[in-house]
C-alpha positions in Angstrom: -0.1 0.0 -0.1 0.9 3.6 -0.9 0.7 4.8 2.8 3.0 1.7 3.9 5.8 2.5 1.5 5.8 6.0 2.7 5.9 5.4 6.2 8.9 3.1 5.5 11.3 5.6 4.0 10.3 8.7 6.1 11.4 9.0 9.8 14.3 9.6 12.4 16.9 8.3 10.3 19.3 7.6 12.4 21.6 4.9 12.1 20.6 2.0 14.4 23.9 1.0 16.3 24.1 -2.3 18.2 26.2 -0.9 20.8 26.0 1.9 23.2 29.0 4.2 22.3 31.7 5.2 24.8 31.3 8.8 23.9 27.5 8.3 25.7 29.0 6.7 28.9 31.6 9.6 29.2 29.1 12.2 28.2 27.0 10.5 30.7 29.8 11.1 33.4 30.6 14.6 32.3 27.2 15.7 33.6 27.0 13.6 36.8 30.6 14.6 37.6 29.0 17.9 38.4 27.4 16.3 41.5 30.3 14.1 43.0 30.1 15.6 46.5 26.3 14.4 46.4 27.2 10.9 45.1 30.1 10.8 47.6 27.5 11.1 50.3 24.9 9.0 48.3 27.5 6.2 48.2 28.2 6.2 51.7 24.7 6.3 52.5 24.1 3.4 50.2 27.1 1.7 51.7 25.7 2.1 55.3 22.4 1.0 54.4 23.9 -2.4 52.8 25.9 -2.9 56.0 22.9 -2.7 58.4 20.8 -4.7 55.8 23.2 -7.7 57.1 21.9 -7.5 60.6 18.6 -9.1 60.6 19.8 -12.7 59.2 22.5 -12.7 61.7 20.4 -11.5 64.7 17.9 -14.3 63.6 20.6 -16.6 64.0 21.6 -15.4 67.3 18.1 -15.5 68.5 17.6 -19.3 67.3 21.3 -20.7 68.3 21.7 -18.6 71.7 18.7 -16.8 73.0 16.3 -19.7 72.7 18.6 -22.2 74.0 19.7 -20.2 76.9 15.8 -19.5 77.2 17.2 -15.7 77.8 14.2 -13.4 77.9 16.5 -10.4 78.0 18.8 -11.5 75.5 15.9 -12.1 73.0 14.6 -8.4 74.1 18.1 -7.0 73.2 18.4 -9.0 69.7 14.3 -8.0 68.6 15.4 -4.3 69.6 18.3 -4.6 67.5 16.6 -5.6 64.6 13.9 -3.2 64.8 16.8 -0.5 65.3 18.4 -1.7 62.4 15.0 -1.6 60.3 14.4 1.8 61.4 18.0 2.9 60.7 17.8 1.0 57.2 14.4 2.9 56.2 15.7 6.4 57.3 18.8 5.8 55.2 17.1 4.8 52.2 14.6 7.8 52.5 17.8 10.0 52.5 19.5 8.3 49.7 16.1 8.4 47.3 15.9 12.2 48.4 19.5 13.0 47.0 18.8 10.4 44.0 16.0 12.4 43.4 17.5 16.0 43.4 20.5 14.8 41.4 18.0 13.5 38.7 15.9 16.2 38.3 19.1 18.4 38.0 20.4 16.3 35.5 17.2 16.7 33.5 17.6 20.7 33.6 21.1 20.4 33.1 21.1 18.1 29.7 17.9 20.3 28.7 19.6 23.7 29.0 22.8 22.2 27.6 20.9 20.6 24.5 18.5 23.7 23.9 21.8 26.0 24.1 23.7 23.8 21.6 20.4 23.8 19.2 20.3 27.6 19.2 24.2 27.5 17.9 23.9 25.0 14.9 23.6 26.4 11.6 20.4 27.1 9.7 21.8 23.5 7.4 21.2 21.6 10.4 17.2 22.6 10.7 17.0 22.1 6.9 18.0 18.3 7.1 16.5 17.3 10.4 12.7 16.9 11.1 11.4 19.0 13.9 9.7 16.2 15.7 13.2 14.2 15.7 14.4 17.5 17.7 11.8 17.7 20.0 11.9 13.9 20.8 15.5 14.3 21.8 15.0 17.3 23.9 12.1 16.0 25.4 11.8 12.0 25.5 15.4 11.2 25.6 16.3 13.6 28.1 13.9 12.2 30.6 14.9 8.7 29.4 18.6 9.9 30.6 17.6 11.0 33.7 16.8 7.5 35.0 20.7 7.0 35.0 20.7 8.3 38.3 18.1 6.0 39.7 19.9 3.1 37.8 23.1 3.8 39.5 21.7 3.9 42.8 20.0 0.9 42.5 23.1 -0.7 40.6 25.6 0.5 43.5 23.2 -0.7 46.1 22.5 -4.2 44.7 26.7 -4.3 43.9 27.2 -3.8 47.5 24.6 -6.1 48.8 26.4 -8.6 46.6 29.7 -8.2 48.0 28.5 -7.9 51.6 26.5 -10.9 51.7 28.9 -13.4 49.7 31.4 -12.3 52.2 29.1 -13.2 55.4 27.8 -16.3 53.7 31.7 -17.3 53.0 32.3 -17.0 56.6 29.2 -18.8 58.0 29.7 -21.7 55.4 32.0 -22.1 52.6 30.7 -25.3 51.4 27.2 -24.0 51.1 28.1 -20.7 49.9 30.0 -22.8 47.1 26.8 -24.0 45.8 25.1 -21.0 45.3 28.6 -19.7 43.4 28.4 -22.7 40.7 25.2 -21.1 39.1 27.1 -17.8 38.3 28.7 -19.0 35.3 25.1 -19.4 34.1 24.4 -15.8 34.5 27.4 -14.9 32.3 26.1 -17.3 29.4 22.7 -15.7 29.7 23.9 -12.0 29.9 25.8 -12.8 26.3 23.0 -14.6 24.8 19.9 -12.7 25.9 21.3 -9.4 27.6 23.0 -8.1 24.5 19.9 -7.9 22.6 18.4 -5.3 24.7 20.4 -2.1 23.7 19.7 -2.3 19.8 15.8 -3.2 21.0 15.9 -0.1 22.8 17.4 1.9 20.4 15.1 0.5 17.9 11.8 1.7 20.1 13.4 5.3 20.4 13.6 5.5 16.5 10.2 4.5 16.3 9.1 6.8 18.8 10.8 9.5 17.0 9.2 8.5 13.7 5.8 8.6 15.2 6.8 11.9 16.7 7.8 13.6 13.1 4.7 12.8 11.6 2.7 13.9 14.7 4.6 17.4 14.6 4.3 17.8 10.9 0.8 16.9 10.7 -0.7 18.6 13.7 -0.3 22.2 13.2 -2.2 24.5 10.9 -0.1 24.0 7.7 -0.1 20.3 7.6 -4.0 19.9 9.2 -4.9 22.4 6.2 -2.9 20.6 3.4 -4.0 17.3 4.5 -7.7 18.4 4.5 -7.2 20.2 0.9 -6.0 17.2 -0.5 -8.4 14.9 1.0 -5.8 12.4 2.7 -7.5 12.2 5.9 -7.9 8.4 5.6 -4.4 7.9 4.2 -2.9 9.8 7.1 -4.7 8.0 9.5 -3.4 4.8 8.2 -0.1 6.3 8.2 -0.1 7.2 11.8 -1.7 3.8 12.7 1.3 1.9 10.6 3.7 4.1 12.7 2.2 3.7 15.9 2.3 -0.3 15.3 5.9 -0.2 14.7 6.2 1.4 17.9 4.0 -1.2 19.6 5.9 -3.9 18.0 9.3 -2.4 18.9 8.0 -2.1 22.4 6.8 -5.6 22.5 10.0 -6.8 21.6 11.8 -5.1 23.7 9.6 -6.2 27.0 9.8 -9.9 25.9 13.3 -9.6 25.7 13.8 -7.9 29.0 11.3 -10.6 30.6 12.9 -13.6 29.4 16.2 -11.9 30.2 14.8 -11.5 33.9 13.2 -15.0 33.9 16.3 -16.8 33.1 18.5 -15.0 35.8 15.3 -15.8 38.1 15.6 -19.3 37.7 19.4 -19.6 37.8 19.1 -17.8 41.3 16.5 -20.2 42.4 18.6 -23.2 41.7 21.1 -21.8 43.9 18.9 -21.2 46.8 17.4 -24.7 46.4 21.2 -26.0 46.2 21.8 -24.1 49.8 18.9 -25.4 51.0 19.9 -29.2 49.7 23.6 -29.1 51.3 22.8 -26.6 54.2 20.5 -29.0 55.3 22.5 -32.1 55.1 24.9 -30.1 56.9 22.6 -29.4 59.7 21.8 -32.8 59.8 25.1 -34.1 60.4 25.4 -31.6 63.3 28.1 -29.6 61.0 25.7 -26.3 60.8 23.4 -24.8 63.5 19.8 -24.4 62.7 19.9 -21.0 63.1 23.1 -20.7 60.7 20.5 -22.8 58.1 18.3 -20.2 58.5 20.7 -17.1 58.1 22.3 -18.6 55.0 18.9 -19.0 53.4 17.9 -15.5 54.2 21.2 -14.3 53.0 20.7 -16.7 49.5 17.6 -14.5 49.0 19.7 -11.4 49.6 22.5 -12.6 47.3 19.9 -13.1 44.2 17.6 -10.5 44.9 19.9 -8.2 43.2 21.5 -10.3 40.6 17.4 -10.7 39.5 17.2 -6.7 40.2 20.1 -6.1 38.0 18.5 -8.2 35.2 15.7 -6.4 35.2 17.8 -3.0 35.3 19.5 -4.2 32.2 16.4 -2.7 30.3 16.2 0.3 31.9 20.0 0.8 32.1 20.1 0.0 28.0 17.3 2.5 27.4 19.1 5.3 29.9 22.4 4.9 27.8 20.7 5.0 24.5 18.8 8.0 25.6 22.1 9.8 26.5 23.8 8.5 23.3 21.1 10.2 21.3 21.6 13.2 23.1 25.3 13.3 22.8 24.9 12.9 19.0 23.3 16.2 18.9 25.4 17.3 21.3 28.6 16.1 19.1 27.3 18.0 15.9 29.6 21.0 15.5 28.4 24.6 14.8 29.9 25.8 11.3 29.5 30.0 12.4 31.3 30.9 15.8 32.2 33.8 17.6 35.6 34.9 17.5 37.8 34.3 20.3 38.5 38.0 20.7 35.5 39.6 19.3 35.8 43.5 17.8 33.0 45.5 19.6 30.9 47.5 17.4 28.7 49.9 19.5 27.8 52.3 16.5 28.1 51.8 13.1 27.8 53.9 9.7 26.3 50.7 8.0 29.0 50.4 5.2 28.9 46.7 3.8 31.6 45.3 1.3 31.8 42.0 -0.7 35.0 41.6 -1.9 35.4 38.1 -4.2 32.9 36.0 -2.2 32.4 32.4 -3.1 30.2 30.2 -1.2 28.6 26.7 -1.8 25.9 25.4 0.9 27.7 23.4 3.3 27.0 19.7 3.9 26.1 18.8 7.6 25.6 15.5 9.4 23.1 15.0 11.3 21.9 11.9 13.8 18.5 11.8 12.1 19.4 13.0 8.4 16.4 12.6 6.3 18.2 11.1 3.4 21.8 9.9 4.7 22.2 8.1 1.4 22.1 11.3 -0.6 25.2 13.0 -1.7 25.7 16.5 -0.4 25.2 19.2 -3.2 28.4 20.7 -4.8 26.8 23.4 -7.0 28.4 26.7 -6.1 25.8 29.0 -4.8 27.8 32.4 -5.3 31.1 33.3 -7.1 33.2 36.2 -7.2 30.9 38.3 -5.7 32.1 42.0 -5.0 29.9 44.9 -4.3 29.8 47.8 -1.8 26.6 48.8 -0.2 27.1 52.6 1.0 25.7 53.6 4.3 22.2 55.1 4.2 21.7 53.7 1.0 19.6 51.1 -0.7 21.1 48.4 -2.8 18.5 46.2 -4.6 19.3 42.5 -5.5 17.6 41.1 -8.4 17.7 37.9 -10.7 16.1 34.7 -11.6 14.7 32.1 -9.3 17.7 30.4 -7.6 20.0 32.7 -8.7 21.7 33.6 -5.2 20.0 36.6 -4.2 18.5 35.2 -0.6 21.9 33.6 -0.3 23.4 37.1 0.2 21.1 38.0 3.0 22.1 35.0 4.6 25.6 35.9 4.5 25.3 39.2 5.6 23.2 37.6 8.7 25.9 35.6 9.0 23.8 32.4 9.0 26.3 31.0 6.9 30.2 32.2 6.5 31.7 32.2 2.8 33.7 29.7 1.4 36.4 32.2 -0.2 36.6 36.2 0.1 35.6 38.5 3.0 32.2 40.4 3.5 32.8 43.2 6.1 30.7 45.9 8.0 32.3 49.2 8.1 35.9 48.0 7.2 35.5 45.1 9.9 35.0 41.3 8.4 32.0 39.9 9.8 33.8 36.8 11.3 35.7 39.4 13.9 32.5 40.6 14.9 30.3 38.7 17.6 27.0 37.1 16.6 25.2 39.1 19.3 26.5 42.3 18.3 26.0 41.9 14.4 22.4 40.5 15.1 21.8 43.6 17.1 22.7 46.0 14.2 20.4 44.0 11.6 16.9 43.7 10.9 15.4 41.3 8.4 12.0 40.7 7.2 11.3 37.7 4.9 8.7 36.6 2.8 8.0 33.9 5.1 6.6 35.7 8.6 6.8 33.6 11.5 4.6 34.6 14.5 4.4 32.5 17.5 1.2 31.5 19.0 1.5 34.2 21.5 -0.6 38.0 21.5 0.5 40.9 19.6 2.6 42.6 21.9 4.6 39.3 23.0 5.4 38.8 19.0 6.6 42.5 18.9 8.6 42.5 22.1 10.2 39.3 20.4 12.8 42.0 19.0 13.1 43.9 22.5 11.7 42.5 25.3 12.0 45.4 27.3 10.2 47.9 24.9 7.7 49.9 26.5 3.7 50.1 25.7 4.5 53.6 24.0 7.3 52.0 21.8 5.1 49.3 20.5 2.4 51.9 19.3 5.0 54.0 17.4 6.4 51.0 16.1 2.8 49.7 15.0 2.1 53.2 13.5 5.2 53.3 11.4 4.2 49.8 10.0 0.6 51.0 9.4 -0.7 48.2 11.4 -1.8 50.3 14.8 -5.4 50.7 13.3 -5.8 47.1 12.6 -4.7 46.1 15.9 -7.0 48.4 17.7 -9.8 46.7 16.0 -8.9 43.4 17.3 -10.8 41.8 20.0 -8.2 42.5 22.7 -6.2 45.1 21.1 -2.3 44.4 21.7 -3.7 41.2 23.8 -5.1 39.3 21.1 -3.8 35.8 20.4 -2.4 35.8 17.0 -2.7 31.9 16.7 -0.6 29.1 15.3 2.1 31.0 13.1 -0.1 34.0 13.1 -3.0 32.2 10.9 -5.7 34.4 12.6 -4.0 37.3 10.9 -4.2 38.0 6.9 -0.8 37.8 5.1 -0.7 41.6 5.0 -1.2 41.9 8.7 1.3 39.4 9.5 3.8 40.9 7.3 3.3 44.5 8.8 3.6 43.0 12.1 6.8 41.5 11.4 8.0 45.1 10.0 7.1 46.3 13.3 9.0 44.4 15.0 12.0 45.2 12.9 10.9 49.1 13.7 11.1 48.0 17.3 14.5 46.7 17.0 15.9 49.7 15.5 18.7 48.3 13.2 21.0 50.3 11.2 20.8 47.7 8.5 17.6 46.3 7.3 17.4 43.2 5.0 14.2 42.7 2.8 14.2 39.1 1.5 11.5 39.3 -1.1 9.0 40.9 1.5 5.8 41.4 -0.6 6.3 38.6 -3.1 3.0 36.7 -1.6 0.7 39.5 -1.5 -2.1 40.9 -3.2 -1.8 44.3 -4.7 -4.0 46.3 -1.9 -1.8 44.8 1.1 1.2 45.0 -1.1 0.4 48.8 -1.2 0.3 48.9 2.5 3.2 47.0 3.2 5.3 49.3 0.8 4.0 52.2 2.6 5.4 50.9 5.9 8.5 49.5 4.3 9.2 53.1 3.2 8.8 54.5 6.7 11.3 51.8 7.9 14.2 52.0 5.4 14.2 55.8 5.4 17.7 56.8 6.7 18.9 53.1 7.2 21.2 51.0 5.2 19.0 48.7 3.1 19.6 45.4 0.9 16.3 44.7 -0.7 15.8 41.3 -2.3 13.1 41.8 -4.9 10.9 39.7 -7.6 8.7 42.6 -8.4 11.3 44.8 -10.2 8.7 47.7 -9.9 9.2 48.2 -6.3 13.0 48.8 -6.4 13.2 51.6 -9.6 14.3 53.9 -6.8 17.1 51.9 -5.4 20.5 53.5 -5.4 22.0 50.5 -6.5 21.0 47.5 -8.3 23.0 44.3 -8.5 21.9 41.7 -10.8 22.9 37.9 -9.9 22.8 35.2 -12.4 23.8 31.5 -12.0 25.5 32.6 -8.4 27.5 35.7 -10.3 27.3 39.2 -11.1 25.8 39.9 -14.2 25.7 43.7 -13.9 24.9 46.5 -11.5 23.8 50.3 -11.6 20.8 52.0 -11.3 17.4 51.4 -13.0 17.6 53.6 -16.1 21.4 52.9 -16.3 20.4 49.2 -16.8 17.8 49.6 -18.9 19.9 51.1 -21.3 22.5 48.5 -21.1 19.9 45.9 -22.7 21.1 43.1 -20.5 19.8 40.8 -18.0 18.0 43.5 -16.0 16.3 44.7 -19.1 15.1 41.2 -19.9 13.8 40.4 -16.6 12.0 44.0 -16.5 10.3 43.6 -19.7 9.3 40.0 -19.0 7.5 41.5 -16.0 5.9 44.4 -18.0 4.4 41.5 -20.7 2.9 39.5 -18.0 1.5 42.2 -15.9 -0.1 43.2 -19.1 
């Protein structure tokens, strides 16, 4: 079926690994090491608790072998009191260690989320163009939560290991021969771990991959654009089947993991039962031969339970541990993606600027970036040169228009000025300073961008405007919206500036969204404004209103206008014509028309289409 073919070829795309990487374990430790003081206290508490847990079986032995034969009521009271004190102390230590474990676990979630979110903010746009948002969200939420289990697992593992060590030591002291029977079954545990235990990590990874695939589908379809597309093309039934298919894959992977975990746990429990049975048999015979007291036999059986219970627990924890480390591995994979645009080590400060921008022999090819959930990992990266030998100057306070056919490289120039990418060769400078020598924050503070795709958050009008300047006053909001010619429209909304704009601003018209975007740049007050085909999707009436707002915005500012409609840039101080990534010609409108080159052809073509 068609939907099944589509579902199989789309997804998280991370390459399934059979083993958890060492990098994941080291990364996990790098986050846990921050809490080493708490870990030390935690370890000491766990160790003390496990030592105290040895007391009840030994007290039981003393009651049976000493207090009862001697008919000593005082000794009985003393031993029972000691058992009660041991239980209370052990419970108190358990509560304290659980509190420390919980605090470390919740702190780890915060650290991981903060580190991952901050790192994602530094990654290049190329990372996002190759990644599905559902995969990113899955790692930021699900995998971070999965990683948090590491704390509880570490506490359980450490507790179980100490219990095994202390119990085995006491059992050897009580009866080496009976203890030897328990140890005979240990090699069987190694065999079970090799045969069944090693299957769990890849199954856990497959489950997380299936979960990310389902998250991708949900994220893409459960938003305004996705839902609208599905309804308009009448694909509701097909998409429902697609969702069911992916949900079924998640179910199947979950079942496989659960069955593997239960089989592993059952095998370990069976081996443990064999060991306890052996102690009953050998210990019973030794007791019958009076080589072992009844109290010692009872203590041995209790210790045998203490010996195999942690082994069974460790088998159960194998699944959770694998899931947790796989989660760490998936988080580590994202953290390992290196940013391609970084701040200089010693940035040059630019508090006030004139706004002169210069391109000098700039070459650029869009970079290929490896992502842990690449949509198409088998596709070869593009080697097409986007820009070649680009040189031009934008003088302060002037307007430079960038025009050319679709795909010529116009928007690429805007991306390079904003330092979304760095050029492969040549230099781009601002007031004579190479952009690479300016901090990203400083550069962003001086540049405002209005693009053809306006993004608004599902929030109020005021909050969307204040994204540019969180400290903006109400008076500044009013001034900015008046400049963008959207103030009166806002006042006619149900709640004015407190009106919710809806997801991606879909409660507003295209012209209203665009003018809000212009108002946002007004509020930022940048010295340089980039318009990336800001009116290309608007009708004539909305375009006229937006053009008027743009005229106000560009006044007395350095501006780079990327335009598809050439009628909007005839008054530009300079027009740079791009064709196939190269500058075909540049000059003013009248001058370029006289040249009868690429610009004139574009202009005349648009005139014909308009007529």
